[in-house]
N, C-alpha and C positions, 0 to 999 in steps of 0.2 A: 696461357691459362691452363692448369689440368684438365684431363677428360670429365666430363660432368660424370653421376653415375648414371646410370640406364634406368634402371628400377624403381617401384615407389615406394621399398621396404625398407626401412633406414636401418642402418646397419646396429647389432645387437647390444651394443652399448649406448644407442640414442632410442632405441626403441620403445615408447609408450608402455607403460601395459593396460591390460585389457580390462580393470577392475569398473564394474559399474558405476556409473555417477551417482551421487547418493541424492532421493528424495528426500534428504529433511530438512527443514527450515530451521536449523541451528543458526543463532547470533553470533558468531564466536566463528570468525574467519583466521585461521595464520596469517601474521604479519610477514612472515618470510618463506612464501613459497619458493622453489627451487627454480635459479635461472634456465629458462630455455636455451636450447643449445641451435642459436639460428644465426651465429657470426660468420659463419660462412656462405657465396652463394649459393653451390652447388648442395651445401646439407638444407637450406632452407625449400629451395626446390623442389628437390627430393623428399620433403617432409610435406609439400604444398601437394604434390601426385598423390601423395598418402589420403591427404586431407581431402583431395577430390573425388577418388576413390570410395571414401568412406561414406561421399554426400551424394547421391544419386536424388534426392528431395529436399526442400529448406526445413524438413521434421528430422531426416537423419544428420544434415548439416549441425545443426544448433546441438542435436544430442552427441555429435563426438566433439563441436567445442564442448560442450558441460562436460564429458569426461574431461578433455585435457584441463579445464578449469578446476576441477573437482581434485585433482592429481595433483595439481599446484597447489593447493591447501584453500581454494577459494570455496565458498559454501552458498549452496543452491537456497535461496527464499522461495517464500509462498506470498503471492499479493493477497491472499486471505489471513495471513497470519499478522501479528504485533510483529514490528524489527526493533531488535535492540541496539544501541550504541557500539563503540569497540571500533577501533582500526583493522584492515585486512582486508581482504576480496569477498565479493557476494555478486550472486548472479540471479537471474530472473529468468524465466522462460516460459513463454505463452505459446502455444504453436508454432510457427515455425518462426517465430522471432525471441533471440537472444539480446538481453541488456544487462552486462557485467560491467563493475566498477570496483576502484581500489582506493579506499581510503588509510592515506598515509598516517603512521602514529604521530600524535600532537596536532593533527588538522584542525583547523576552528571550524566550527559552523558553517561560517561565509567563506570557504574556501572556495576558490575557481573551479568550473570545471574544464577538465581538457577531453572532447568527446571525439573519437572515431564514431561515423557513421556510415553503415555500409548495408548490401541487402543479400537474402540466402536464397531469393527463388530468380530462376531463368526460366526464358520461352522455354514451352513445350506441348505435349500434345498430353491429355487429361483424359479420365476417364468420366463418360456419362452414368448417372445414376442406373440407368436401364440399359447396360454397358451390350447385351448378349443379342446379336444381330448375324446377318449373311448373305449371301446373295449368289446365286448360279452355282449352288450347291460347298460354297465354301463356308466357313463361321469365321465371322469377323467381331471385332470389338470398337462399338459407339466411342469417340474420343471427341473432346472438346481444344479448339485451341486458344491455348495461355497465353497472350502477350504477344510481343511481334515477331511471329515465326517466319524465317523465308523457308517456306513449305519444303521447298525442293530438297534439301540437304536433310530433310529426315527419310527420303526414301531410299530402296534397298539398304536401309541397317538392320541389324539384330538386334532388337529392342527385348530391353529387358521390363520390369515392373516393381514400382515400387510406391512407398510411401505412408499415410495413417489410416488405419482403421479404427473405428468407434464402436465401441461395444455395448451392450443394449444395457448395461449398469452406467454408462457413460465413461469409462475405462479407456483411455488410447493405447493402441497398440501400435507399434512399428512394424511395417513387412516389405521384404525386398526379395524379390526373384532375380537374380542374375543368371540365367538362362536366357539363350536364344527362345523366345516365346511369342514375340511379335514381329511383324516385317509389313513395312508400307511398300507393297511392288509399284513401280514403273511401269507404265505400258511399253512394251518392245516398240522398238524404232519402226518395224516392219508394219506394225498397225497406226504408227504416226510417224510419218515421213518428214512431216513437218516440225517436231520436235525442236529441234536445234534453232528453230526462226523464232522460237518463243514459246515455251513450255505454259501450257495455261490449266492451272490443276483448282478445282471446284472444290471448295474446303468443305462441303458437306460430304459428298460422294467418292471423291479420290484418295481421302486422308483416312479412310479406313484401314487399321491394320487388319492382317489374316492372322489367324491362328490354328486352325484345322480345318478337316471336311468334313461335312454333312448337314444336318438340320441344326440351325442353332437352338438351344434349349434352354430358357431362360433359368437361372441359376448356375448356369457353369462357373462363369469366372468368380463369381461368389465362392462358390466351394474351393475354386482353385487356391485365391488367396487365402482364405480362411486356414485349408491346408497348410500353407507355405507359413503359417501363423502359429502352427499347433492349434486351431481352434477349431471348433463345429459351426458351419455355416449359419447355424441358427444364433449363433452369438453374435454375429456382426450386424451392427442395426446400420452401418452408413461407412461411406471413406471417402479419402483426400488420396486418389492415386495416380500415378504419374508416369509415365514412359521415360526409359532413358537408355540411351546409347550403349553397348557394354564394351566397345574399343575401350581400353586403359589408356589412361594420360601415356605421353610420350616426349621426348625431347628430341629434335627433329632438324635436319640442316646442317652442313657442312662445319665442323667443330661443336656440333650440337646445340645453335645459338637459339634456337627456337623451342618454346615449350607449346605443345596442341593436345586440346583435349575437349570435353565438355563443360559446361557451365562455369567457364573461367570468369564469365560475365555471371557473377559477381562475386565467386568464390574465391578468387585471389583475392581481393578486397579484404572479404570477410576473415581469412586465413591471414592476410597479413597483419587489421587490426588486431587479430588475436594474441598473434606472436608477440607482436610489439606491446600487449598492455603486460602479457605475463613477464618480458622480459624489462619494461619499465618500473613493474609492480616488483621484482625481484633484485632492479640494481637501485637501491637507494642510496649507496654511497656517492650516485654521481649527481645530486640530488642538492641545491642551493639551500640550505636549513636556514638561512637567514631572512626568508622571504617565505609566505605562506604556501603549503605544500598543495598543490595542485591535487584534486580528486580526478581521477581516472575511470574514462569511461569508454567500452565499446557498445554500439547500438546496431545492432545486426537483424534489420525489418525484413518481415516478409511482402509481398504483393506490390514491390517496387515497379514491376515490370507490367502491372495493369493501373497503375495512377496512385498508390498507397491508400486508397481510401479503404480502409478496413479496421477491424478491432484492432488488427496488429500491424497495421501498415505505418509509414513515416507521418500521415495525417492523423493518426488517433492522438490520445491522450497520453498514452503509455510511458512514453520516456520521461515528458513533464510530472508526470505521479511518480516515477523513481526517483527523479531527483530533487523534486520537492521531499518526500519521504526521509532521501538519505541525509536531506538538512533538518529535519526534524527528530529524527531518531537521535541526533548526536548535542539535541538539547536545543535547537536553532530555532528561532522567531521566521516571521513573512520578512524582516527586514534582513533576515542573514539570508535566506531566499533570492532577494531580490539583490544583494550584492552577489551574491553564489553566479547567478545568473550572468550579471554586468560585464563580470571578470571570464566570463568562460568563451571559450572559444569552439569551434567546430569543424574539423576536415571531412567531408563527404566524399568518400572513396569510392570510385565507380568505375570502372573499365572505360576507355578513352580508345580515341582511333586513331590509328599511325597511317601514315601514307600508304595508299596502295598502289604499287608499282604499275598498274596495267590500269589504273583511273585516275593518274595525278590528278587532272582537271576535273575532280570531285571536292578536291582539297584549296583549303585557301593556301594562294601560292607562296605565303612569306610564313605559312606557322605549318610546318609539315613533319611532325614530331614520328621518330624512329624507334622500332624495337630496341632494345638495353640502352639506351638515351636518358633513362633514368624516368620519374612519373610526369606523368604531363599536365599541367595545372591550366583547366578550361575556365573560360570565359567567355560571358554573352551578357551585352550591355542591355539587353530586353530581358537579363535577368531569369533565364533559362538556367542558367547557373548562378550561382549564389556569390560566387569571387567578387571583390573589390580590391583595392589598392591595398588597404590595412591586414584583410584576413591573405591575401597573397605573400605579403612581406613574410606575414607570421610561419608560412610553412617554407617560403624559402629558404627563411633563416635558419630553419629546423632541418633542412636537406643539407644548409653550409655544416648546421654542425655534424650532420651525421657522416659529410664526407660524400653527398648524394647526389649526380646531378639530374636536371629536372629541364624539364621544356616546357612549352605551350601552347595550348589547342585553342583554335577559334574556327568557328565555322564559316567556309565560302558563304558569302550574302547571297549567292543563289540557291543556296540548300535551307530547309527548314532544321532547326538547330533540336536535338533530344535534350532530355533533362533529367535530373538523378531527384535524390530526397535531399539534396543540399538547400534548394530555394523554401522548400517546406519548412525545414526546424529553423531555418531561419527567420520564415516569416511568422512562424507556431511561440515558437520562444524568443525572438529576439536577440537569438545569437549572432555573432561576428561568424562567418562561416566562409570558406575555399572549398572549389568541386578538382577535384584531383582524380586523375586514373590514369592505372599502368597503358600503353598505348599497342592497341591490336589488330589484327584481320578477321573477318568472317565475324563480326559481332551479332548474338543471337544466333547463329547458325548453330547446328548441332554437333559441330565440332569446330574449336575456333582456337587461336593462334594469338602468341603473344613472345616477347624476348623473354629468353629463361635467365636472363640476370636480372630483370626488374620488379617481381616481384619481391626478390630481397632486397630489393632499391628502397619499395615502398614500404616494407616493412620497418627499415632502419629510420628512415624519414619518419614513418608515424612515432616510433619510439622515441625519437630526439624532440618529438611536438608535445607527447604525454608529459613531459619533464619540464615546458616551456613555462616560467611565470609570465 
């Protein structure tokens, strides 16, 4: 295999333009968006690295996804506006959540849905509302721990700051500081000789990042982020700010077999779903027009890492509302909605675990996924994953159509099993769902690892699934 590109910047003829995403609610969308270039593994992985770099927060991830959708002819709609019918692509953004869908020409109101579900959030450190604090002559920032964070992985890293500001008139504004602004310093081993026998971190006192010397002054951070966004501090009413590691994604290992970076869980899946949607929407010639055309959907939710119980999480009514309205805007009835839902399938795509070479005993001995072996189908009989034999067959058949290998993941019976948005979508909407994911190591760490080939494997399988009848 030829060496892969080592940088995150696409080649000039493949680089997307930086045109701003439309905020309009126009109801007519292009029915023939340009086909995205993801046919080669190295190109896809390079594009993923660019997506990761552009997406330090869920808000930036959906902004980047929206930009790409707009460039491909999709139209952004507002839930407060009336939606009109017609074929083509549309997308809705709410906070850190994006739902995009493509209606093929001639699709009836009862056309079944093919849904790829993912999430945009990752465990990290988030800024408290009164952040300016300090101790012993140091200025520090008060942070709260979001999701299941392995705290030691955030020590001694150069950290930036990014997120969403809400202005006093209610307008949101993205902000991003990509410079070494913050650091959570570890205690020197000379002062903690037992640190290698078991590091213990107090979640309140040991995780406060430093960013200067002198007395803590109320309003310092507000002024810093406001200036970075080109605002006056008085304009900022509130924020959703989080820290991010400044080290860029990279290819690693002999022959560059691995991808390492932050937020692989779960922007690998969000990017794969987005790429698959754009590809499938553009590649209409491969669809069997003798059967009803499925409506293709990407649902990338926020707040999965904290349970999905929010206005923009998978437990919210947001996805059902969008799917129902997409039926009604095409003249459909309640009966059409029930038919569309009954014929629907969902792939819940979220990172999975590869077997860890230093801890193989933590894994099921008969299910040992490896990087670059294709996406893993995740199964749990207690419904922590939504996969059953029907949905398993739907996804693996799509893998076969795409020429993609696949693996199986089952948790060791002695360990607790994680979960995903899959069971939530299945239970709320009654849609047959399969849970899958790219196998990786160091899940939830500040910097994670997966196979460099597997993101492309997943995207190709999802593109095949989206056109499955």
